[in-house]
C-alpha positions as CSV (number, residue, x, y, z in Angstrom):
1,M,9.4,17.5,-21.1
2,V,6.1,17.0,-19.4
3,K,5.8,13.6,-17.8
4,E,2.7,11.4,-18.3
5,K,0.5,11.1,-15.2
6,I,0.2,7.9,-13.2
7,T,-1.9,7.1,-10.1
8,V,-0.6,4.6,-7.5
9,V,-3.5,3.5,-5.2
10,K,-2.8,1.6,-2.0
11,V,-5.8,-0.1,-0.4
12,G,-5.8,-1.5,3.1
13,G,-6.8,-4.9,4.4
14,A,-10.0,-3.6,6.0
15,V,-11.4,-2.5,2.6
16,V,-10.2,-5.8,0.9
17,D,-12.2,-7.7,3.5
18,D,-15.4,-5.6,3.1
19,E,-17.4,-6.7,0.0
20,T,-19.4,-3.6,-0.5
21,G,-16.4,-1.3,-0.1
22,L,-14.3,-3.5,-2.3
23,C,-16.9,-3.5,-5.1
24,Q,-16.9,0.3,-5.0
25,L,-13.2,0.5,-5.0
26,I,-12.8,-1.8,-8.0
27,A,-15.4,0.3,-9.9
28,D,-13.7,3.6,-9.0
29,F,-10.2,2.3,-9.6
30,S,-11.3,1.1,-13.1
31,K,-12.5,4.6,-13.9
32,I,-9.2,6.3,-13.2
33,T,-8.0,7.6,-16.5
34,G,-4.5,6.9,-17.7
35,R,-1.7,4.8,-16.2
36,K,-2.3,3.3,-12.8
37,V,-1.0,0.8,-10.2
38,L,-2.9,-0.9,-7.3
39,V,-1.0,-2.0,-4.1
40,H,-3.0,-4.0,-1.6
41,G,-2.9,-5.2,2.0
42,G,-4.8,-8.1,3.4
43,G,-3.9,-8.4,7.0
44,R,-7.4,-9.1,8.3
45,K,-7.9,-12.0,5.9
46,A,-4.5,-13.4,6.8
47,T,-5.4,-13.2,10.5
48,A,-8.8,-15.0,9.9
49,I,-7.2,-17.8,7.8
50,A,-4.4,-18.3,10.2
51,K,-7.0,-18.7,13.0
52,Q,-8.8,-21.3,10.9
53,L,-5.5,-23.2,10.6
54,G,-4.8,-22.9,14.3
55,I,-1.9,-20.4,13.9
56,E,-1.7,-17.6,16.4
57,S,-1.3,-14.0,15.0
58,R,1.1,-11.9,17.1
59,L,1.4,-8.2,16.5
60,V,3.8,-5.6,18.1
61,N,2.9,-2.0,17.6
62,G,0.6,-3.0,14.9
63,R,3.3,-4.9,13.0
64,R,2.8,-8.6,12.4
65,I,5.4,-11.1,13.7
66,T,6.0,-13.4,10.8
67,D,7.4,-16.8,11.8
68,E,7.7,-19.6,9.4
69,A,4.1,-20.7,9.8
70,M,2.7,-17.2,9.4
71,L,5.0,-16.6,6.4
72,N,3.2,-19.6,4.7
73,V,-0.1,-18.0,5.5
74,V,0.6,-14.5,4.2
75,T,2.3,-15.9,1.1
76,M,-0.9,-17.9,0.3
77,V,-3.3,-15.1,1.3
78,Y,-1.5,-12.0,-0.1
79,G,0.2,-13.5,-3.2
80,G,-2.7,-15.9,-4.0
81,L,-6.2,-15.4,-2.6
82,V,-6.3,-11.6,-2.3
83,N,-4.1,-10.7,-5.2
84,K,-5.7,-13.0,-7.8
85,N,-9.2,-12.1,-6.7
86,L,-8.4,-8.4,-7.3
87,V,-6.9,-9.2,-10.6
88,A,-9.9,-11.2,-11.7
89,R,-12.3,-8.5,-10.6
90,L,-10.3,-5.8,-12.4
91,Q,-10.3,-7.9,-15.6
92,A,-14.1,-8.1,-15.3
93,E,-14.1,-4.2,-15.4
94,G,-11.9,-4.1,-18.5
95,V,-8.6,-3.4,-16.7
96,D,-5.8,-5.7,-18.0
97,A,-4.4,-6.3,-14.5
98,F,-1.2,-8.1,-13.8
99,G,-0.7,-9.5,-10.3
100,L,2.8,-9.7,-8.8
101,T,4.8,-9.9,-5.6
102,G,8.2,-8.3,-5.2
103,A,9.8,-11.6,-6.2
104,D,8.2,-11.6,-9.6
105,I,10.7,-10.3,-12.2
106,D,12.7,-9.2,-9.2
107,V,10.7,-6.1,-9.0
108,I,11.2,-5.4,-5.2
109,H,14.3,-6.5,-3.4
110,S,14.4,-6.4,0.4
111,H,16.5,-7.6,3.3
112,R,15.2,-9.2,6.4
113,R,14.6,-6.7,9.2
114,P,17.5,-6.7,11.7
115,V,16.6,-7.8,15.2
116,K,16.6,-4.9,17.7
117,D,14.1,-4.8,20.5
118,V,11.7,-7.1,18.6
119,D,12.4,-10.1,16.2
120,Y,9.8,-9.6,13.5
121,G,10.8,-12.8,11.8
122,F,10.5,-13.0,8.0
123,V,9.7,-9.3,7.5
124,G,11.3,-7.3,4.8
125,D,12.7,-3.8,4.6
126,V,12.7,-2.6,1.0
127,E,16.1,-1.9,-0.6
128,R,15.0,-1.1,-4.1
129,V,12.0,-1.1,-6.5
130,D,12.8,-1.7,-10.2
131,G,10.8,1.2,-11.7
132,D,12.1,0.3,-15.2
133,K,10.5,-3.1,-15.1
134,L,7.3,-1.7,-13.8
135,R,7.4,0.9,-16.6
136,F,7.8,-1.9,-19.2
137,L,4.6,-3.6,-17.9
138,I,2.8,-0.3,-17.8
139,E,3.9,1.0,-21.2
140,N,2.7,-2.4,-22.7
141,G,-0.8,-1.8,-21.4
142,F,-0.8,-3.7,-18.1
143,T,-1.9,-2.5,-14.7
144,P,0.3,-3.9,-11.9
145,V,-1.5,-5.2,-8.8
146,M,1.1,-5.6,-6.2
147,A,0.9,-7.8,-3.1
148,P,2.8,-6.9,0.1
149,L,5.5,-9.6,-0.3
150,T,9.1,-9.0,-1.4
151,H,12.2,-11.2,-1.6
152,D,15.8,-11.1,-0.5
153,G,17.5,-12.6,-3.6
154,N,18.4,-15.7,-1.6
155,G,15.2,-17.6,-2.1
156,N,13.3,-16.1,0.8
157,I,9.9,-14.4,0.6
158,L,9.5,-11.6,3.1
159,N,6.3,-10.1,4.5
160,T,6.5,-6.3,3.8
161,N,4.3,-3.4,4.8
162,A,1.9,-2.5,2.0
163,D,2.2,1.3,2.8
164,T,5.9,1.1,2.3
165,I,5.6,-0.9,-0.9
166,A,3.2,1.8,-2.2
167,C,5.5,4.6,-1.2
168,E,8.7,2.9,-2.7
169,T,6.8,2.0,-5.9
170,A,5.6,5.6,-6.3
171,K,9.2,6.9,-5.7
172,A,10.6,4.5,-8.3
173,L,8.0,5.5,-10.9
174,A,8.6,9.2,-10.2
175,K,11.7,9.0,-12.5
176,H,9.3,8.3,-15.4
177,Y,5.9,9.7,-14.5
178,D,4.1,12.5,-12.8
179,V,3.0,10.4,-9.8
180,T,-0.1,10.8,-7.6
181,L,0.0,8.4,-4.6
182,I,-3.3,7.7,-2.9
183,F,-3.6,5.9,0.4
184,C,-7.2,4.8,0.8
185,F,-8.7,3.1,3.8
186,E,-11.9,3.0,5.9
187,K,-11.7,6.7,7.1
188,K,-12.4,9.9,5.2
189,G,-8.8,11.1,5.7
190,V,-6.6,12.2,8.5
191,L,-8.9,13.1,11.4
192,G,-8.5,15.9,13.8
193,N,-10.8,14.0,16.2
194,P,-10.7,10.2,16.0
195,D,-14.2,10.0,17.3
196,D,-15.6,12.3,14.6
197,D,-15.4,10.8,11.1
198,D,-16.1,14.2,9.6
199,S,-13.2,16.0,11.3
200,V,-11.0,15.6,8.2
201,I,-7.9,17.7,8.1
202,P,-7.9,18.9,4.5
203,V,-4.2,19.8,4.1
204,I,-1.0,18.8,6.1
205,T,2.4,20.4,5.6
206,P,5.6,19.3,7.3
207,R,5.0,22.1,10.0
208,D,1.5,20.8,10.5
209,F,2.7,17.3,10.8
210,S,5.2,18.2,13.6
211,R,2.5,20.0,15.5
212,L,-0.1,17.1,15.1
213,V,2.5,14.6,16.3
214,A,3.4,16.7,19.3
215,D,-0.1,17.2,20.4
216,G,-1.1,13.6,19.9
217,T,-3.5,14.1,17.1
218,V,-1.5,11.9,14.8
219,N,-0.5,8.6,16.4
220,G,-0.7,4.8,15.9
221,G,-0.9,3.6,12.3
222,M,-1.4,7.0,10.9
223,L,2.1,8.1,12.0
224,P,4.1,5.8,9.6
225,K,1.5,6.5,6.8
226,L,2.3,10.2,7.0
227,E,6.0,9.6,7.3
228,N,5.8,7.5,4.1
229,A,3.8,10.3,2.5
230,F,6.4,13.0,3.1
231,D,9.2,10.5,2.2
232,A,7.5,10.1,-1.2
233,L,7.1,13.8,-1.8
234,N,10.7,14.4,-0.9
235,A,11.7,11.8,-3.5
236,G,9.8,13.3,-6.4
237,V,6.2,12.1,-6.1
238,A,4.0,15.0,-7.1
239,K,1.0,14.5,-4.8
240,V,-0.1,12.4,-1.9
241,N,-3.8,11.9,-0.9
242,I,-5.1,10.0,2.1
243,T,-8.8,9.3,1.7
244,L,-11.8,7.0,2.0
245,A,-11.7,4.0,-0.2
246,T,-14.9,5.1,-2.0
247,A,-13.4,8.6,-2.7
248,I,-10.2,8.0,-4.7
249,D,-10.8,10.8,-7.3
250,G,-8.2,13.0,-5.7
251,Q,-10.9,15.6,-4.7
252,H,-11.5,14.3,-1.1
253,G,-9.7,13.4,2.1
254,T,-6.4,14.9,3.2
255,I,-3.8,16.3,0.8
256,I,-0.1,16.1,1.9
257,L,2.0,18.9,0.7
258,K,5.8,19.3,0.7
C-alpha cells in the first residue's frame, strides 16, 4: 500500500522574527500540496520580550535555561503570540491551520530533563508524540501548527526544543504517511564554509556526517539538527531537507540520506 505524502516543516525563531522572510515562508508553505504540518520556534522573540519584562535570558551551549519566570515568558510567546499569529496568517492564505502545544489533546508527552552538569529547569525531553491524534486532525482537513511546548502529565508545561519536536512529530507520522521533514532557517543549507553562504553541501550521508564532525565543519547548533535528521530517517521518515526558509520546495539546500 502506497502511503500518502505529508510534509513537516520546522521554521526557526530567526525567520519568525523577520517580517520579510516570514511573509515568504507563509506564502511558500501555503503552496505545498497535500498534507502538511508546521513546527515553529520563537527564541529570539522570547528573549526580546523577557528583556522588556526585566527577565534575564541565560543559555548554556545554545540551550535556554528555563526557570519559572522564563517558563511564563515562553508559554506566552510560543503558545500565544507566535503560534496564533502564524495560525491567523495561514488562515489568510486559505490554510485551515490549527495551533497547538504538546499539552493540547495530550499530543506530546515529555519529562523534565534530569539534572546532570546543568540544571535546565522546566525543559522537556520528549517521551512520545501521539501520531494517531495528529492524523485525526490532518485527515479532517486541518493543518497543525505546533509550538515548542510540551507537558509532563502532572500539570506542568515544559519548554522543548523545536527541532526535536519536528523530528519526533515526523517519526510519529511515518507510521501513517510518506514523510518529508524540512528544517528551514536563515542559511541555504549545511555550509562547508560558515563564512561562505554559497558553500552548501548538497548531500550528507552517515559517513559524510562522521567526517564533517571530525574535521569541525559541522559544529554548534547544526550538530543536533543533523543528529535529529538521521534519527528521523532511521525511524522511517522518507526524506530530510535542511534549507533556506524561502526555499522549501524540496529542490534546494542539503538533502540528508540514510
